[in-house]
N, C-alpha and C positions, 0 to 999 in steps of 0.2 A: 504495498500500499505506497503511495506516495507520499513522502511531508510533509506539510507547510508548517511553517517557521514563520512568526511577521512579533514586530515588535516594535511599539507607537508610545515614545515620551507622551509624556503629559507635568502638566506644574500643579495639581489639585494637590491633596490632601490624601495621602493612601487611603482612607475610608472613605473620602467623597466618590474618589477612581473606583474604588468598589461597587459605591451605593450607586453608583450611573449604574459601572455597566450591570449587578443582579439588576437593577427597575429596566434596563433595555430587554436581556434575558427574559423576562417575566412580561413584554410587550411583544416578543419576535413569540412566545409561543403560545400566548393567548393573537396576537393576531393570523398566527402559518396553523391553532391545529388541527384543521382538516386536515395537514398535510404534511403530519410531521403525528410520532408515534410511543411509545416508551419513551417518553420524555424524561431524563432524571437529571437533579443537580445537586450540589453537594460542596458542601466547603467546608476547607480548614484552613482557620485564621482569613489569607488575604491570599491561600489557591483554590481553584473552583476548575470544578471535571462539571466539565457537561457529555451527556449521549444522549440519542433520539434515532427515530431511522426517519426518512424519506424518501417518497417515489423508492422506494424499496433495497435503497442505499442505506446501507452503516456510516451515521455521521458519530466523532469523539471527540474532544479535545480539553486541552489543560488550561489554564489564564491567570499567571500568575500579575499580583498586584504591588509591584515594588514600589518605595519612592515616587521616582522620577519614570517611571514608562511599564509599562502592560507587557505581556509577555502574551503573545498567543499560542499551543500548539496543537496540531490535531495532524489525520490518515486523510486524506480523499481518498473520495474511492476509485477504482480503476478506469472508471468509465470518464471520470473527471477530469483525467489530469493533462488530459489537452485546452483545460480553461483556468487551469490550477494559478495563470498570469494576472486573467480578469478576478477572481475570487479572491487573490492577495489582495490588489488592487482594492477593489467594494469588499472587505474588510476595515482595510489600513482605511480608505477614506474615513468611511463610518467610524471610523473608531477616534480618527483623528476626530470630528466636529462633536463629539460626544463626553472626550474630555477636554475640551477648550475650554 
């Protein structure tokens, strides 16, 4: 499974960055409930793990909220490998807006 790693800088407190990410994940879960199944999210300190299935593909990843950056790591289904660049750019853009 191809790996996707993203780092986005922020100037928020660690707690505020984590809150915004949790709120965003909750919003995504609500808005896309019909396309997602088996959603599971767990947090330990400032490290979150998320997994779900969408359109027959398993999706999982981790989010590490640090003092000045957020590290996102996950695997891409083989069917999405050709879209890796677009997926990475879209996530980076959304995270930059979220953490501004």
